[in-house]
All heavy atoms as TSV, in Angstrom:
chain	resi	resn	atom	element	x	y	z
A	1	MET	N	N	0.549	120.568	-18.232
A	1	MET	CA	C	1.915	120.215	-18.528
A	1	MET	C	C	2.875	121.310	-18.061
A	1	MET	O	O	3.924	121.030	-17.538
A	1	MET	CB	C	2.075	119.966	-20.025
A	1	MET	CG	C	3.505	119.548	-20.342
A	1	MET	SD	S	3.687	118.778	-21.913
A	1	MET	CE	C	3.559	117.093	-21.657
A	2	ILE	N	N	2.487	122.575	-18.222
A	2	ILE	CA	C	3.349	123.680	-17.794
A	2	ILE	C	C	3.466	123.698	-16.272
A	2	ILE	O	O	4.525	123.961	-15.728
A	2	ILE	CB	C	2.810	125.026	-18.331
A	2	ILE	CG1	C	2.956	125.065	-19.853
A	2	ILE	CG2	C	3.541	126.193	-17.708
A	2	ILE	CD1	C	2.356	126.295	-20.496
A	3	LYS	N	N	2.364	123.378	-15.583
A	3	LYS	CA	C	2.405	123.364	-14.122
A	3	LYS	C	C	3.367	122.302	-13.606
A	3	LYS	O	O	4.044	122.527	-12.608
A	3	LYS	CB	C	1.005	123.135	-13.558
A	3	LYS	CG	C	0.126	124.354	-13.645
A	3	LYS	CD	C	-1.171	124.138	-12.916
A	3	LYS	CE	C	-2.005	125.404	-12.984
A	3	LYS	NZ	N	-3.224	125.290	-12.211
A	4	LYS	N	N	3.430	121.152	-14.281
A	4	LYS	CA	C	4.355	120.102	-13.853
A	4	LYS	C	C	5.794	120.557	-14.021
A	4	LYS	O	O	6.636	120.328	-13.167
A	4	LYS	CB	C	4.118	118.816	-14.646
A	4	LYS	CG	C	2.927	118.034	-14.187
A	4	LYS	CD	C	2.851	116.700	-14.889
A	4	LYS	CE	C	1.660	115.904	-14.382
A	4	LYS	NZ	N	1.589	114.571	-14.967
A	5	LYS	N	N	6.087	121.249	-15.141
A	5	LYS	CA	C	7.454	121.734	-15.367
A	5	LYS	C	C	7.816	122.796	-14.335
A	5	LYS	O	O	8.914	122.801	-13.791
A	5	LYS	CB	C	7.591	122.314	-16.776
A	5	LYS	CG	C	7.694	121.264	-17.849
A	5	LYS	CD	C	7.946	121.899	-19.205
A	5	LYS	CE	C	8.024	120.823	-20.275
A	5	LYS	NZ	N	8.293	121.407	-21.602
A	6	MET	N	N	6.890	123.712	-14.079
A	6	MET	CA	C	7.148	124.762	-13.094
A	6	MET	C	C	7.338	124.177	-11.705
A	6	MET	O	O	8.196	124.609	-10.948
A	6	MET	CB	C	6.012	125.783	-13.087
A	6	MET	CG	C	5.996	126.710	-14.277
A	6	MET	SD	S	7.504	127.685	-14.422
A	6	MET	CE	C	7.291	128.792	-13.065
A	7	SER	N	N	6.540	123.170	-11.387
A	7	SER	CA	C	6.654	122.525	-10.093
A	7	SER	C	C	8.022	121.860	-9.954
A	7	SER	O	O	8.666	121.968	-8.911
A	7	SER	CB	C	5.542	121.496	-9.926
A	7	SER	OG	O	5.674	120.823	-8.710
A	8	LYS	N	N	8.468	121.209	-11.014
A	8	LYS	CA	C	9.770	120.549	-10.991
A	8	LYS	C	C	10.895	121.571	-10.841
A	8	LYS	O	O	11.830	121.376	-10.076
A	8	LYS	CB	C	9.956	119.758	-12.291
A	8	LYS	CG	C	10.637	118.454	-12.131
A	8	LYS	CD	C	10.670	117.721	-13.451
A	8	LYS	CE	C	10.997	116.273	-13.224
A	8	LYS	NZ	N	11.111	115.521	-14.448
A	9	ILE	N	N	10.774	122.696	-11.555
A	9	ILE	CA	C	11.792	123.739	-11.480
A	9	ILE	C	C	11.832	124.336	-10.076
A	9	ILE	O	O	12.911	124.580	-9.522
A	9	ILE	CB	C	11.526	124.831	-12.536
A	9	ILE	CG1	C	11.794	124.279	-13.932
A	9	ILE	CG2	C	12.383	126.055	-12.287
A	9	ILE	CD1	C	11.376	125.205	-15.057
A	10	LEU	N	N	10.668	124.558	-9.472
A	10	LEU	CA	C	10.624	125.113	-8.123
A	10	LEU	C	C	11.228	124.155	-7.102
A	10	LEU	O	O	11.926	124.581	-6.185
A	10	LEU	CB	C	9.189	125.461	-7.741
A	10	LEU	CG	C	8.602	126.688	-8.438
A	10	LEU	CD1	C	7.136	126.843	-8.067
A	10	LEU	CD2	C	9.375	127.936	-8.081
A	11	ILE	N	N	10.970	122.874	-7.256
A	11	ILE	CA	C	11.542	121.890	-6.338
A	11	ILE	C	C	13.057	121.859	-6.480
A	11	ILE	O	O	13.786	121.844	-5.481
A	11	ILE	CB	C	10.921	120.498	-6.581
A	11	ILE	CG1	C	9.475	120.499	-6.114
A	11	ILE	CG2	C	11.708	119.415	-5.848
A	11	ILE	CD1	C	8.710	119.243	-6.459
A	12	ILE	N	N	13.540	121.876	-7.715
A	12	ILE	CA	C	14.987	121.876	-7.944
A	12	ILE	C	C	15.618	123.143	-7.368
A	12	ILE	O	O	16.663	123.091	-6.716
A	12	ILE	CB	C	15.300	121.732	-9.450
A	12	ILE	CG1	C	14.928	120.332	-9.914
A	12	ILE	CG2	C	16.762	122.011	-9.730
A	12	ILE	CD1	C	14.988	120.142	-11.412
A	13	ALA	N	N	14.976	124.299	-7.575
A	13	ALA	CA	C	15.488	125.559	-7.040
A	13	ALA	C	C	15.512	125.522	-5.515
A	13	ALA	O	O	16.479	125.974	-4.886
A	13	ALA	CB	C	14.648	126.721	-7.547
A	14	ALA	N	N	14.466	124.988	-4.901
A	14	ALA	CA	C	14.409	124.915	-3.440
A	14	ALA	C	C	15.504	124.009	-2.900
A	14	ALA	O	O	16.175	124.339	-1.915
A	14	ALA	CB	C	13.039	124.420	-2.998
A	15	ILE	N	N	15.732	122.885	-3.530
A	15	ILE	CA	C	16.781	121.958	-3.099
A	15	ILE	C	C	18.149	122.609	-3.256
A	15	ILE	O	O	19.009	122.514	-2.371
A	15	ILE	CB	C	16.689	120.630	-3.871
A	15	ILE	CG1	C	15.434	119.873	-3.447
A	15	ILE	CG2	C	17.929	119.778	-3.645
A	15	ILE	CD1	C	15.127	118.646	-4.280
A	16	LEU	N	N	18.365	123.296	-4.380
A	16	LEU	CA	C	19.634	123.962	-4.624
A	16	LEU	C	C	19.891	125.049	-3.582
A	16	LEU	O	O	21.001	125.153	-3.032
A	16	LEU	CB	C	19.653	124.552	-6.033
A	16	LEU	CG	C	20.931	125.241	-6.456
A	16	LEU	CD1	C	22.085	124.247	-6.512
A	16	LEU	CD2	C	20.740	125.889	-7.812
A	17	LEU	N	N	18.880	125.873	-3.290
A	17	LEU	CA	C	19.044	126.923	-2.291
A	17	LEU	C	C	19.297	126.342	-0.899
A	17	LEU	O	O	20.126	126.850	-0.146
A	17	LEU	CB	C	17.812	127.820	-2.265
A	17	LEU	CG	C	17.671	128.744	-3.471
A	17	LEU	CD1	C	16.318	129.448	-3.420
A	17	LEU	CD2	C	18.795	129.753	-3.516
A	18	LEU	N	N	18.614	125.284	-0.554
A	18	LEU	CA	C	18.830	124.629	0.735
A	18	LEU	C	C	20.244	124.076	0.825
A	18	LEU	O	O	20.924	124.219	1.846
A	18	LEU	CB	C	17.799	123.520	0.937
A	18	LEU	CG	C	17.836	122.805	2.279
A	18	LEU	CD1	C	17.488	123.777	3.397
A	18	LEU	CD2	C	16.875	121.641	2.279
A	19	PHE	N	N	20.717	123.477	-0.252
A	19	PHE	CA	C	22.074	122.923	-0.299
A	19	PHE	C	C	23.113	124.038	-0.146
A	19	PHE	O	O	24.061	123.921	0.639
A	19	PHE	CB	C	22.267	122.164	-1.620
A	19	PHE	CG	C	23.616	121.540	-1.770
A	19	PHE	CD1	C	23.980	120.448	-1.017
A	19	PHE	CD2	C	24.518	122.051	-2.689
A	19	PHE	CE1	C	25.226	119.878	-1.152
A	19	PHE	CE2	C	25.761	121.486	-2.841
A	19	PHE	CZ	C	26.118	120.397	-2.071
A	20	LEU	N	N	22.931	125.137	-0.862
A	20	LEU	CA	C	23.878	126.253	-0.775
A	20	LEU	C	C	23.858	126.886	0.614
A	20	LEU	O	O	24.901	127.257	1.163
A	20	LEU	CB	C	23.560	127.297	-1.852
A	20	LEU	CG	C	23.841	126.856	-3.282
A	20	LEU	CD1	C	23.340	127.911	-4.257
A	20	LEU	CD2	C	25.316	126.586	-3.496
A	21	TRP	N	N	22.668	126.988	1.212
A	21	TRP	CA	C	22.565	127.515	2.568
A	21	TRP	C	C	23.320	126.625	3.548
A	21	TRP	O	O	24.041	127.103	4.417
A	21	TRP	CB	C	21.099	127.627	2.980
A	21	TRP	CG	C	20.937	128.007	4.412
A	21	TRP	CD1	C	21.007	129.248	4.952
A	21	TRP	CD2	C	20.707	127.106	5.507
A	21	TRP	NE1	N	20.810	129.173	6.303
A	21	TRP	CE2	C	20.648	127.888	6.676
A	21	TRP	CE3	C	20.552	125.721	5.599
A	21	TRP	CZ2	C	20.423	127.325	7.915
A	21	TRP	CZ3	C	20.336	125.162	6.845
A	21	TRP	CH2	C	20.269	125.955	7.984
A	22	ALA	N	N	23.155	125.311	3.409
A	22	ALA	CA	C	23.828	124.368	4.309
A	22	ALA	C	C	25.346	124.475	4.162
A	22	ALA	O	O	26.070	124.440	5.161
A	22	ALA	CB	C	23.356	122.943	4.021
A	23	ILE	N	N	25.822	124.622	2.949
A	23	ILE	CA	C	27.269	124.768	2.735
A	23	ILE	C	C	27.767	126.050	3.395
A	23	ILE	O	O	28.793	126.049	4.075
A	23	ILE	CB	C	27.592	124.756	1.224
A	23	ILE	CG1	C	27.403	123.356	0.659
A	23	ILE	CG2	C	29.016	125.221	0.972
A	23	ILE	CD1	C	27.557	123.295	-0.843
A	24	GLY	N	N	27.057	127.149	3.198
A	24	GLY	CA	C	27.449	128.406	3.817
A	24	GLY	C	C	27.443	128.327	5.334
A	24	GLY	O	O	28.360	128.814	5.998
A	25	PHE	N	N	26.451	127.707	5.898
A	25	PHE	CA	C	26.357	127.553	7.348
A	25	PHE	C	C	27.518	126.728	7.872
A	25	PHE	O	O	28.147	127.071	8.870
A	25	PHE	CB	C	25.024	126.888	7.703
A	25	PHE	CG	C	24.790	126.752	9.172
A	25	PHE	CD1	C	24.431	127.857	9.922
A	25	PHE	CD2	C	24.913	125.531	9.793
A	25	PHE	CE1	C	24.198	127.735	11.283
A	25	PHE	CE2	C	24.691	125.398	11.144
A	25	PHE	CZ	C	24.331	126.510	11.890
A	26	PHE	N	N	27.862	125.641	7.178
A	26	PHE	CA	C	28.945	124.760	7.591
A	26	PHE	C	C	30.291	125.470	7.502
A	26	PHE	O	O	31.110	125.365	8.399
A	26	PHE	CB	C	28.945	123.492	6.716
A	26	PHE	CG	C	30.006	122.504	7.116
A	26	PHE	CD1	C	29.903	121.801	8.294
A	26	PHE	CD2	C	31.095	122.285	6.298
A	26	PHE	CE1	C	30.874	120.899	8.664
A	26	PHE	CE2	C	32.068	121.377	6.648
A	26	PHE	CZ	C	31.955	120.685	7.840
A	27	ILE	N	N	30.515	126.223	6.419
A	27	ILE	CA	C	31.789	126.910	6.247
A	27	ILE	C	C	31.986	127.971	7.323
A	27	ILE	O	O	33.069	128.102	7.880
A	27	ILE	CB	C	31.890	127.520	4.830
A	27	ILE	CG1	C	32.062	126.397	3.816
A	27	ILE	CG2	C	33.031	128.510	4.727
A	27	ILE	CD1	C	31.983	126.858	2.376
A	28	VAL	N	N	30.938	128.699	7.646
A	28	VAL	CA	C	31.051	129.725	8.679
A	28	VAL	C	C	31.369	129.076	10.022
A	28	VAL	O	O	32.244	129.536	10.751
A	28	VAL	CB	C	29.750	130.554	8.773
A	28	VAL	CG1	C	29.746	131.430	10.016
A	28	VAL	CG2	C	29.590	131.400	7.526
A	29	ASN	N	N	30.705	127.990	10.348
A	29	ASN	CA	C	30.953	127.326	11.625
A	29	ASN	C	C	32.336	126.699	11.671
A	29	ASN	O	O	32.975	126.692	12.713
A	29	ASN	CB	C	29.888	126.273	11.902
A	29	ASN	CG	C	28.597	126.917	12.344
A	29	ASN	OD1	O	28.588	128.047	12.784
A	29	ASN	ND2	N	27.512	126.199	12.213
A	30	VAL	N	N	32.803	126.153	10.548
A	30	VAL	CA	C	34.132	125.553	10.523
A	30	VAL	C	C	35.186	126.633	10.705
A	30	VAL	O	O	36.167	126.442	11.418
A	30	VAL	CB	C	34.355	124.766	9.212
A	30	VAL	CG1	C	35.806	124.379	9.052
A	30	VAL	CG2	C	33.484	123.525	9.196
A	31	GLY	N	N	34.990	127.789	10.066
A	31	GLY	CA	C	35.934	128.887	10.229
A	31	GLY	C	C	36.030	129.320	11.680
A	31	GLY	O	O	37.121	129.561	12.199
A	32	PHE	N	N	34.918	129.410	12.347
A	32	PHE	CA	C	34.893	129.769	13.762
A	32	PHE	C	C	35.584	128.695	14.600
A	32	PHE	O	O	36.355	128.997	15.501
A	32	PHE	CB	C	33.438	129.955	14.209
A	32	PHE	CG	C	33.288	130.344	15.643
A	32	PHE	CD1	C	33.679	131.594	16.084
A	32	PHE	CD2	C	32.752	129.450	16.554
A	32	PHE	CE1	C	33.531	131.961	17.414
A	32	PHE	CE2	C	32.603	129.801	17.876
A	32	PHE	CZ	C	32.997	131.059	18.300
A	33	LEU	N	N	35.345	127.436	14.279
A	33	LEU	CA	C	35.949	126.331	15.010
A	33	LEU	C	C	37.455	126.319	14.837
A	33	LEU	O	O	38.198	126.071	15.787
A	33	LEU	CB	C	35.345	125.003	14.532
A	33	LEU	CG	C	35.830	123.742	15.232
A	33	LEU	CD1	C	35.461	123.779	16.709
A	33	LEU	CD2	C	35.224	122.518	14.573
A	34	ILE	N	N	37.944	126.604	13.644
A	34	ILE	CA	C	39.385	126.642	13.400
A	34	ILE	C	C	40.032	127.719	14.257
A	34	ILE	O	O	41.094	127.503	14.851
A	34	ILE	CB	C	39.668	126.863	11.897
A	34	ILE	CG1	C	39.311	125.600	11.120
A	34	ILE	CG2	C	41.115	127.253	11.660
A	34	ILE	CD1	C	39.341	125.766	9.631
A	35	HIS	N	N	39.390	128.883	14.356
A	35	HIS	CA	C	39.954	129.943	15.181
A	35	HIS	C	C	39.980	129.541	16.663
A	35	HIS	O	O	40.955	129.825	17.363
A	35	HIS	CB	C	39.159	131.238	15.008
A	35	HIS	CG	C	39.451	131.934	13.729
A	35	HIS	ND1	N	38.666	131.787	12.619
A	35	HIS	CD2	C	40.469	132.747	13.371
A	35	HIS	CE1	C	39.182	132.507	11.648
A	35	HIS	NE2	N	40.271	133.087	12.071
A	36	LEU	N	N	38.945	128.867	17.117
A	36	LEU	CA	C	38.949	128.404	18.510
A	36	LEU	C	C	40.049	127.377	18.755
A	36	LEU	O	O	40.722	127.410	19.785
A	36	LEU	CB	C	37.586	127.799	18.862
A	36	LEU	CG	C	36.472	128.787	19.141
A	36	LEU	CD1	C	35.171	128.040	19.442
A	36	LEU	CD2	C	36.817	129.693	20.301
A	37	LEU	N	N	40.241	126.461	17.809
A	37	LEU	CA	C	41.289	125.452	17.971
A	37	LEU	C	C	42.679	126.081	17.951
A	37	LEU	O	O	43.562	125.666	18.721
A	37	LEU	CB	C	41.160	124.384	16.882
A	37	LEU	CG	C	39.945	123.472	17.004
A	37	LEU	CD1	C	39.861	122.543	15.797
A	37	LEU	CD2	C	39.997	122.664	18.286
A	38	LEU	N	N	42.887	127.066	17.092
A	38	LEU	CA	C	44.178	127.760	17.075
A	38	LEU	C	C	44.425	128.490	18.396
A	38	LEU	O	O	45.534	128.446	18.941
A	38	LEU	CB	C	44.237	128.753	15.912
A	38	LEU	CG	C	44.441	128.143	14.537
A	38	LEU	CD1	C	44.279	129.211	13.468
A	38	LEU	CD2	C	45.808	127.499	14.434
A	39	LEU	N	N	43.412	129.141	18.923
A	39	LEU	CA	C	43.540	129.821	20.203
A	39	LEU	C	C	43.854	128.831	21.319
A	39	LEU	O	O	44.739	129.078	22.152
A	39	LEU	CB	C	42.247	130.583	20.520
A	39	LEU	CG	C	42.226	131.343	21.838
A	39	LEU	CD1	C	43.251	132.461	21.819
A	39	LEU	CD2	C	40.842	131.898	22.093
A	40	LEU	N	N	43.174	127.706	21.325
A	40	LEU	CA	C	43.426	126.674	22.325
A	40	LEU	C	C	44.858	126.151	22.221
A	40	LEU	O	O	45.545	125.959	23.232
A	40	LEU	CB	C	42.422	125.520	22.159
A	40	LEU	CG	C	42.567	124.363	23.133
A	40	LEU	CD1	C	42.305	124.828	24.557
A	40	LEU	CD2	C	41.624	123.243	22.755
A	41	ALA	N	N	45.345	125.935	20.992
A	41	ALA	CA	C	46.712	125.447	20.797
A	41	ALA	C	C	47.732	126.446	21.313
A	41	ALA	O	O	48.715	126.068	21.964
A	41	ALA	CB	C	46.951	125.157	19.319
A	42	VAL	N	N	47.509	127.723	21.063
A	42	VAL	CA	C	48.438	128.751	21.541
A	42	VAL	C	C	48.435	128.805	23.069
A	42	VAL	O	O	49.503	128.872	23.703
A	42	VAL	CB	C	48.078	130.125	20.928
A	42	VAL	CG1	C	48.846	131.246	21.607
A	42	VAL	CG2	C	48.349	130.122	19.440
A	43	VAL	N	N	47.269	128.758	23.663
A	43	VAL	CA	C	47.179	128.798	25.125
A	43	VAL	C	C	47.871	127.586	25.740
A	43	VAL	O	O	48.640	127.711	26.713
A	43	VAL	CB	C	45.700	128.889	25.573
A	43	VAL	CG1	C	45.556	128.650	27.068
A	43	VAL	CG2	C	45.116	130.232	25.185
A	44	LEU	N	N	47.649	126.409	25.197
A	44	LEU	CA	C	48.297	125.211	25.729
A	44	LEU	C	C	49.806	125.257	25.535
A	44	LEU	O	O	50.571	124.828	26.408
A	44	LEU	CB	C	47.712	123.956	25.068
A	44	LEU	CG	C	46.269	123.634	25.456
A	44	LEU	CD1	C	45.761	122.442	24.657
A	44	LEU	CD2	C	46.168	123.355	26.941
A	45	PHE	N	N	50.266	125.795	24.406
A	45	PHE	CA	C	51.699	125.918	24.159
A	45	PHE	C	C	52.339	126.865	25.177
A	45	PHE	O	O	53.386	126.556	25.754
A	45	PHE	CB	C	51.940	126.412	22.732
A	45	PHE	CG	C	53.383	126.648	22.417
A	45	PHE	CD1	C	54.228	125.579	22.188
A	45	PHE	CD2	C	53.898	127.937	22.365
A	45	PHE	CE1	C	55.570	125.783	21.904
A	45	PHE	CE2	C	55.230	128.149	22.089
A	45	PHE	CZ	C	56.069	127.072	21.862
A	46	ILE	N	N	51.710	128.000	25.419
A	46	ILE	CA	C	52.248	128.962	26.392
A	46	ILE	C	C	52.243	128.358	27.787
A	46	ILE	O	O	53.216	128.505	28.544
A	46	ILE	CB	C	51.441	130.279	26.344
A	46	ILE	CG1	C	51.710	130.998	25.011
A	46	ILE	CG2	C	51.795	131.182	27.518
A	46	ILE	CD1	C	50.823	132.193	24.773
A	47	ALA	N	N	51.185	127.650	28.145
A	47	ALA	CA	C	51.112	127.014	29.460
A	47	ALA	C	C	52.220	125.978	29.625
A	47	ALA	O	O	52.845	125.887	30.674
A	47	ALA	CB	C	49.751	126.374	29.659
A	48	ARG	N	N	52.511	125.239	28.565
A	48	ARG	CA	C	53.571	124.219	28.652
A	48	ARG	C	C	54.951	124.867	28.776
A	48	ARG	O	O	55.793	124.400	29.535
A	48	ARG	CB	C	53.512	123.319	27.429
A	48	ARG	CG	C	54.518	122.217	27.483
A	48	ARG	CD	C	54.308	121.206	26.424
A	48	ARG	NE	N	55.315	120.156	26.563
A	48	ARG	CZ	C	55.316	119.052	25.919
A	48	ARG	NH1	N	54.351	118.809	25.053
A	48	ARG	NH2	N	56.236	118.158	26.100
A	49	VAL	N	N	55.170	125.944	28.034
A	49	VAL	CA	C	56.459	126.642	28.117
A	49	VAL	C	C	56.652	127.212	29.512
A	49	VAL	O	O	57.738	127.108	30.082
A	49	VAL	CB	C	56.524	127.767	27.042
A	49	VAL	CG1	C	57.703	128.696	27.289
A	49	VAL	CG2	C	56.614	127.160	25.659
A	50	ILE	N	N	55.624	127.798	30.081
A	50	ILE	CA	C	55.732	128.369	31.431
A	50	ILE	C	C	55.950	127.269	32.464
A	50	ILE	O	O	56.764	127.418	33.394
A	50	ILE	CB	C	54.475	129.196	31.768
A	50	ILE	CG1	C	54.442	130.447	30.887
A	50	ILE	CG2	C	54.428	129.566	33.229
A	50	ILE	CD1	C	53.147	131.233	31.010
A	51	ARG	N	N	55.269	126.149	32.298
A	51	ARG	CA	C	55.364	125.053	33.265
A	51	ARG	C	C	56.750	124.392	33.229
A	51	ARG	O	O	57.267	123.975	34.247
A	51	ARG	CB	C	54.298	124.010	32.971
A	51	ARG	CG	C	53.875	123.257	34.173
A	51	ARG	CD	C	52.710	122.350	33.937
A	51	ARG	NE	N	52.301	122.289	32.530
A	51	ARG	CZ	C	51.679	121.275	31.970
A	51	ARG	NH1	N	51.390	120.232	32.694
A	51	ARG	NH2	N	51.320	121.307	30.725
A	52	ASP	N	N	57.349	124.298	32.027
A	52	ASP	CA	C	58.640	123.626	31.902
A	52	ASP	C	C	59.804	124.467	32.428
A	52	ASP	O	O	60.867	123.927	32.692
A	52	ASP	CB	C	58.898	123.246	30.432
A	52	ASP	CG	C	58.043	122.076	29.998
A	52	ASP	OD1	O	57.492	121.379	30.871
A	52	ASP	OD2	O	57.896	121.863	28.769
A	53	LYS	N	N	59.613	125.757	32.590
A	53	LYS	CA	C	60.701	126.596	33.107
A	53	LYS	C	C	60.820	126.405	34.556
A	53	LYS	O	O	61.207	126.090	35.416
A	53	LYS	CB	C	60.430	128.068	32.811
A	53	LYS	CG	C	60.619	128.408	31.383
A	53	LYS	CD	C	60.480	129.891	31.184
A	53	LYS	CE	C	60.811	130.253	29.753
A	53	LYS	NZ	N	60.789	131.657	29.508
């Protein structure tokens, strides 16, 4: 009976850690993507201003 409880706790812990890892991985990648999109927007804005003059 104790082994079943421990097994259940380990499975829950593994799922929780995997979920938290996935969230951390996604947040880091989204942060990087936001910076790339901001850089792209600035470059396109400057290119448009230069082209319109």
